[in-house]
C-alpha positions as CSV (number, residue, x, y, z in Angstrom):
1,X,-7.0,29.6,8.0
2,X,-4.2,28.2,9.9
3,X,-2.1,30.3,12.2
4,X,1.7,30.5,11.8
5,X,2.2,28.3,14.8
6,X,-0.2,25.6,13.4
7,X,1.6,25.7,10.1
8,X,5.0,25.2,11.9
9,X,3.4,22.3,13.7
10,X,2.2,20.7,10.5
11,X,5.7,21.1,8.9
12,X,7.2,19.3,12.0
13,X,4.6,16.6,11.7
14,X,5.5,16.2,8.0
15,X,9.2,15.9,8.9
16,X,8.5,13.3,11.6
17,X,6.4,11.3,9.1
18,X,9.3,11.4,6.6
19,X,11.9,10.5,9.2
20,X,10.1,7.6,10.9
21,X,8.4,5.8,8.0
22,X,9.4,3.7,5.0
23,X,6.6,4.4,2.5
24,X,4.1,7.1,1.7
25,X,1.0,6.7,-0.5
26,X,-0.8,9.8,-1.7
27,X,-4.6,9.8,-2.2
28,X,-7.2,12.2,-3.5
29,X,-10.1,12.2,-1.1
30,X,-12.2,14.8,-2.9
31,X,-15.9,14.4,-2.1
32,X,-15.2,11.5,0.3
33,X,-17.7,11.4,3.2
34,X,-16.5,11.5,6.8
35,X,-17.9,8.0,7.3
36,X,-15.9,6.7,4.4
37,X,-12.7,8.4,5.7
38,X,-13.4,6.8,9.1
39,X,-13.6,3.4,7.3
40,X,-10.4,4.1,5.5
41,X,-8.6,5.1,8.7
42,X,-9.8,1.9,10.4
43,X,-8.6,-0.3,7.5
44,X,-5.3,1.5,7.5
45,X,-4.9,1.1,11.2
46,X,-5.5,-2.7,10.8
47,X,-2.7,-2.7,8.1
48,X,-0.3,-0.8,10.4
49,X,-0.6,2.6,8.6
50,X,-2.1,6.0,9.2
51,X,-3.7,8.7,7.2
52,X,-2.7,12.3,7.7
53,X,-3.9,15.4,5.9
54,X,-1.3,18.1,5.6
55,X,-1.5,21.1,3.3
56,X,0.4,20.5,0.0
57,X,2.5,23.6,0.4
58,X,3.5,22.6,4.0
59,X,4.3,19.1,2.9
60,X,6.5,20.5,0.1
61,X,8.5,22.4,2.7
62,X,8.9,19.3,4.9
63,X,10.1,17.3,1.9
64,X,12.6,20.0,0.9
65,X,14.0,20.3,4.4
66,X,14.7,16.5,4.3
67,X,16.4,16.9,0.8
68,X,13.7,14.9,-1.0
69,X,12.6,15.8,-4.5
70,X,8.8,15.9,-4.9
71,X,6.5,18.7,-5.8
72,X,2.9,18.5,-4.5
73,X,1.8,21.5,-6.5
74,X,1.4,19.1,-9.5
75,X,-1.6,17.6,-7.6
76,X,-4.5,20.0,-8.1
77,X,-6.6,18.0,-5.7
78,X,-7.0,17.4,-1.9
79,X,-4.1,15.2,-0.9
80,X,-4.0,12.8,2.0
81,X,-0.8,11.1,3.0
82,X,-0.9,7.5,4.1
83,X,2.3,6.5,5.9
84,X,3.7,3.3,7.4
85,X,6.8,1.7,8.7
86,X,5.8,-1.5,6.9
87,X,6.3,-2.5,3.3
88,X,4.2,-0.9,0.5
89,X,2.2,-4.0,-0.5
90,X,0.2,-3.9,2.8
91,X,-0.5,-0.2,2.5
92,X,-1.3,-0.3,-1.2
93,X,-3.6,-3.2,-0.7
94,X,-5.6,-1.5,2.0
95,X,-6.0,1.7,0.0
96,X,-6.8,-0.2,-3.2
97,X,-9.5,-2.3,-1.5
98,X,-11.0,0.9,0.0
99,X,-11.0,2.6,-3.4
100,X,-12.9,-0.3,-5.0
101,X,-15.4,-0.5,-2.1
102,X,-16.3,3.1,-1.9
103,X,-19.2,4.8,-3.7
104,X,-17.0,7.9,-4.3
105,X,-15.8,7.6,-7.9
106,X,-13.5,10.5,-7.4
107,X,-11.3,8.8,-4.8
108,X,-8.0,8.0,-6.4
109,X,-4.5,6.9,-5.6
110,X,-2.2,9.7,-6.8
111,X,1.1,7.9,-6.2
112,X,3.6,6.9,-3.6
113,X,7.1,7.6,-2.3
114,X,9.7,5.1,-1.2
115,X,11.6,7.0,1.5
116,X,14.4,4.5,1.8
117,X,15.2,4.7,-1.9
118,X,14.1,8.3,-2.3
119,X,12.0,7.3,-5.3
120,X,8.5,8.5,-6.4
121,X,6.1,5.7,-7.4
122,X,3.4,6.5,-9.9
123,X,-0.3,5.8,-9.3
124,X,-0.4,2.8,-11.7
125,X,2.5,1.1,-9.9
126,X,0.9,1.6,-6.5
127,X,-2.4,0.2,-7.8
128,X,-0.7,-2.8,-9.4
129,X,1.0,-3.5,-6.0
130,X,-2.4,-3.1,-4.3
131,X,-4.0,-5.7,-6.6
132,X,-1.5,-8.4,-5.8
133,X,-2.6,-11.2,-3.6
134,X,-1.3,-11.4,0.0
135,X,1.9,-13.1,0.9
136,X,0.1,-16.1,2.4
137,X,-1.9,-16.7,-0.7
138,X,1.2,-16.5,-2.9
139,X,3.0,-19.0,-0.6
140,X,0.1,-21.4,-0.7
141,X,0.0,-21.2,-4.5
142,X,3.7,-21.8,-4.7
143,X,3.3,-24.8,-2.3
144,X,0.6,-26.2,-4.5
145,X,2.8,-25.9,-7.6
146,X,5.7,-27.6,-5.9
147,X,3.6,-30.3,-4.4
148,X,1.8,-31.3,-7.6
149,X,4.8,-33.1,-9.4
150,X,5.7,-35.0,-6.2
151,X,2.2,-36.2,-5.6
152,X,1.9,-37.3,-9.3
153,X,5.2,-39.2,-9.0
154,X,4.0,-41.0,-5.9
155,X,0.7,-41.9,-7.6
156,X,2.6,-43.4,-10.6
157,X,4.9,-45.4,-8.2
158,X,1.9,-46.6,-6.2
159,X,0.2,-47.9,-9.4
160,X,3.4,-49.5,-10.6
161,X,3.8,-51.3,-7.3
162,X,0.2,-52.6,-7.6
163,X,0.9,-53.9,-11.1
164,X,4.1,-55.7,-9.8
165,X,2.2,-57.2,-6.9
166,X,-0.6,-58.4,-9.2
167,X,1.8,-60.3,-11.4
168,X,3.3,-62.3,-8.5
């Protein structure tokens, strides 16, 4: 059981998280081993994010004090909060990859919160964002799409020039 001072400290931590970050992702880590949580924290650290476990009731208070509308009592599970100053694709991808790589079938993404837009993101949306390829992969695919017609045009011109040279 937490003391009153520890509860105040967790509320202040929640307020700092809300104040200093762009996106939050909420996860259910029920029956997740300590080793798996360490792996998740390491993956999140590499992505520029952190995982913090704050009691739902205390997190509700922190959100209400920042005039944000979300109720964590709807989640009947253990809730961990992943927070980052970066954009949501990086966080969602790290959490999604971990959820697919863990043996714990009860680990789930519960949703997310865009602090700049003050908008709750449902679990399906956060998972969909997590499944998207990285920015570098998308740019290389776009480059390939844009390069293909030009290379085909150059091939056709090269073959035409060979035909014209052969006739002379």
